[in-house]
N, C-alpha and C positions, 0 to 999 in steps of 0.2 A: 808872329809876335820872339822879340830878343830874348836869350835868352837870360841876361842881367833881370827883364822883368816878370818873369815868370819864377825867377828867384827872389824878388822883393813880395808875390803876392804869396807865396809858401810862406814870406815870416809872416806876412799880415796876417794870416789864416791861422796859423798856432799864437802869434799872439792876441786876436780877437778869440781864442779859445774853439772854434771851428775848425778841425779836420778836414784837410786838405784831401785826405784820401776820402771817394766817397764813398761809404758803404751805405747809404740811404740812395735813394733812389725818385723820381716823382716825374711829371709831365715838367715843361718849361713856360709853356703861357694856353693860359687858356680864355675863351669868350663865352659871357654871359649876356643876358637878355634879361633886361630891368626886371624887377618883380621878378624873376627864377629864384634857380636854386644850382646849388655845386655839390659833388662830392668830390675829395681830391684824395685820391689814395698816397702814402709814403711807404713805400716798400723801404725796409731796412733790413740787417745782417742778423745769420742764425745767432750771433754771440749777445745781441741785443732784446731779446725773448724776453729780461725781465727786469730790462729798463724803463726809466719814466721817461716820456713820452711829449712833446709840447711844441702847440702851434704858436709862431710866433711873425709880429704881423712890424716891417718897415722892409727902406733898402739895406739898408746896413747892418752886420751881426751886431756892433754896439751898441747902434740905437733903436734894435727892433723893440717889442713889447709883446709878453706874453697875455696871446688872448685865451687859451685853455690849455691844461696839461690832464693827461692817463689818472695822476692820482688826484688832484684837487686844484681848481674846479672844472668839471668835464662838460660842462656847458654855460657858457657865458652869451648871454644875448640872444642873436640867432647863431651863433657858434659852438657846436658841436665836435664831441672827438670818442673817437673810441679804439680798441687795440685788437686785433685778431692775431693771438699769438702766433697757432696752428699756420695760417699764411702768412703770417710775419709780415702782418702791414697793418699800420692804423694808420685810420682815415679823418677826416673833416671836413661837415657837412655845413653850409651857410646857406641861410635862406634868406626870403625877400630880401635879395638884392635889391641894392641903389647904386647909380653912379660915383656915389662916396667912398664905396667898399672896394672902387680899382684900386689898386695898390702889390707893393711885393710882399711875399708871405715866406713863411722859414717852416719847412719840417724838420725838426730836430730832433735826435735824442741823447738824454742828459746820461754825462758820464761824469760820476764822482773823480776818480784818478784819473781824468787824464781831460783832455777839453772835449765840450759836444760835439757832436757828428752831426751834421745836416747838407740841407740841400736847397737851394731858391728855385722858387715860383714868381710866374706876374698873371695878375684875375683883372680882367676889363671887363668891364659893367659897359654894354650900349644900349640906348634908349631903341633902336631899331634892331635890326636882323643880326644877329652874330656872323661871326665872320665863319665857325665854324658848329653844328650843334647837331644833336641828336633828341629824337624824340622822348625816350626813356633810356636812363643810364642804368638802370637794376632789370638785369634779361634772365630767365630762369628756364632749364631746358632740361631734359631725363637722359640718360644714356644712352645713346644708338640713335640721337635726337639730330637734328639739324637747326641753327639757330640764324636768322640774316639780321642784320645792324644794318640803320642807314643813314650815313653821316651827309649831314647834308652842308653845303658852304656858299657862297657868294662869286666868287670869280674862281674861274678854272687852274690859271697860275699854274702851277708847280704840280706834278701826278701824286696821286694821295697814295700815305702807305697806312696798313692796319700791323700795330704793335701789339706784343706783351709786355707790361712792365716787368724788366729786369730781364727780358728774354730779348729773342729778335723778331725782324718785323718783314712782312710781305709787301712788294706795291704792285700798283697797280700794272697792269698787261701782263701778269705775274701769279702764277699757281705755285702755292705752295705749302709746307705746313709748320704747322704748330705745334712744340708737344704732341706729336704724330698725329691732330686733326689736319683732315685736307681744308685749307683755306682758298676763296677764290672771288676776286676783287672785281668788281666793272663799275667803271665812271661814266656816266652820261648824263643828258643835260633834262632838269628835273620838268617835268610839266603843269606841275602848280604852283613852282615859283619862280623867279628869273634867275636861281641859279644854276647846279648842278647837284649829284647825287654819288654817292660814293657807295655802291650796295657790296657788303662784306657779309659772305655765307661762309660758316664751319658746320661742317658733315661730319659725320662720324664721333660725335661729340663720349668723350670718356671722362672718369671722375676728376681726373688730371687736370683738363681744360678749366676747371673752374680756376677763378680768378681774376687780375684786374687788366684791361686791355684799354686803346686807344686808338682813336681813328687820328691821321694826322694830316695835315694838309699846309705846304713851308712851315712854317715855325710855331703852328697855332695845332695843338691836341685837346681831344674830347676824350675825357677818361669812359668805358662801357664795364661794368660788373657784369659776369657770367658764372651763372651759379648751376652746376651740373648735378639733377639728383637720380639714384635708383629709382626705377619705375616703381609705385605703390599699388593696394589695389585699388583706393577710390581713383588714379591716376589710369588705370587700367580699365576701371568700369567707364570711366569716362572716356576712356580713346572706342570703347567697344560698342558703346549706349547706340543704340539707333536713332537716326535724325527725327526731323517731323515727318517727314516722306515717310520713313521705315516704318514711325508709330503708328503714322494713318493706315498703312499696309497691312502691319497686326491686328488693326480693331477692323478693317476691311476682311482680313483672315478669320476674325473671330465670328461675325456675322453670317461669312460664309457656313462656318463651322453649323452656328445656332440651324442656318435656316436645315441645311442637310440633319440634322435631329430632329428638325418639326417634321419632316418628311417622312423618318424612320417612323416617328411616333404614330403619325398617321395612317402609314399604311398596316403599324401592329397589330391595331387593334384588328379590322377586317381578317388576316391574315390566321391570327387569335382563334378565332371566330370561324374561320375554316379547316382548321384543322382538328379543333374540336368535332365540327358538324363529319367529317371525315371518321374521324375516331366512332364515334355512336354509331354511325352508320355502320361500321365494320362489325362494330359487337353486336349489333342488333343482327347483322346476317348471319352472323355465325353462332348466335340463339337460336334464331330461327332455324338453322340444317340442323341444331344438336336435337334440337324439338322433332323437327321431322325425321330424325334415325330411331330416335326416340318412340314413337310411334308406329314406325313403320317395323319394329322390336314385337310390339307388345301388338299388332293385328296379328290374327289366325292363320294359318296359310292358306291359301288358294286350293279347295277339294274340289273344284269343277275338272270333270272332267271333259277333254274336248269329243265333241258329236263320233258316232259313230259311223257316221258318212265319209269322215277322214280317212284319207289311204293308208295313211300309216297306220290308223286304229284298226283295221279289219284284220281279222283273225280266221286262217282259213282250220278247219277240222276236221279229219276222220269218222265218219261216224260207224259204226260197226252194231248189226244186230244181232244178238242174243237169242237165240230161239230154241227151243227144243226140237224144231220139226225142222225140215227143211225146204217143206212146203210152203211157198210164198202167199202166207194169209196177208188179208190186211191186219193193220195194228190196229188195237183194238186200242178204245180210247184211253184206257189207264197203263199202257205200253210204259216201258222207261229204255228212254235211248242214252247210250252213254259215249260221250266224243271224248276224244282227246284235243285239248286245245293247245294251241301254241299262238300266244303274242307276238306281233310284229314291233308293239312300242318301246319302243327303248325305255322308257321311264320306266323303273321299277314299280310293282304294287305293292302294296303293303300286304303282308301277312294275312289281315285278316280282312281283304278284298275279298268281295263276291263277284264273281262273273256269271255276268245271265246270259245263255244263246237261244235263238230260234233260227231252228232248223228246219230246211229246205228240202225234199228230196227231188232229186232231176227224171223221173222213172214218168215219162210224160202219159203211158197208158193206163198206169192205174196209178195214180199221186198218191193214194191212201197208201200203199207199200213199197216198200223197199228190197230189193233184192241184195244179196251176199255182196258184191261187187260194185253197187250202186257206192257213188260220192256223194257226199251230203252237204253242202255249204252253208256255213252258219256266219251271223255277222256278231260278234260278242261286244258285249256294253261293260267295262268295269267300272265299278259304283262302290266306293270306299263307306262302309257304313259311319 
């Protein structure tokens, strides 16, 4: 463009009240399907935060008509306007679009002391498939997550781009970063339509990535707003909540636990009875043993003396005849024979025991007489009184 023509344009912009220095930016051309809706973002400079913004329709600045304003009216028919001073973006939403809504529009910031500042764009409403469109303009994700935007277009044409409003762009076939977030673009032929798809993936999202972006194909753009939130308790619970399959597994595990509990209850009764039976048996045996020991203590000691025929109970005695004369006369019937008795029984006899002795002489010639040197054997049996 010739230098003198640029000068003329600058003068015209000044005279019409629109600043040539663009402190307001937006898309240049959007295509919308008939009956659909569109939201247009208009980014403005920091110094315009408290200024009134408005949406104006018409090709020329002098002839455009104001549709809605941020002060009044904010809504007019199918069009509404809102201002986000923190993001420094005011947005205009048009619904139920028809071909008659196809026209040029202006994003304008009102300045009282100087001429207003604004930028122009074109909106095309088509009965058929738009040249460039997305399934949804508003997308939400959490910090650290990723988002994928499918930008559909009818012809392959120029290579597509993904741009942030007021920022830089990433083209197809390249990977880059927008505000510190990795962006990958893949362009391929669509299997559901006769066109193509530009798949945009942003991963490792941060809070700073909240804002307006757009797909670009040739001279047409489609705005997309991405909201990045901090993870909340509800979102965390939803993320870790079990799927239908996991819930089925939980129910199965609960049924298994109930079966195990039933088996334990079934075995508990006989085991308890067995323990009680063993305890009763032990107590009974103990009582019988105590009763037997007590009965043994109360029983008198056994005084039965073993038979005198036992060899260990044989007592040998030496008998001496004490008579006044040396003549070996027969012993009278009332003669008394004294004997010294030594028992071989190791069991001690009580003091009051009486020992009976049967004396047999060994003199064969005179069985009724005993010589002084004769040895007499006797069998002694002790009897306790």
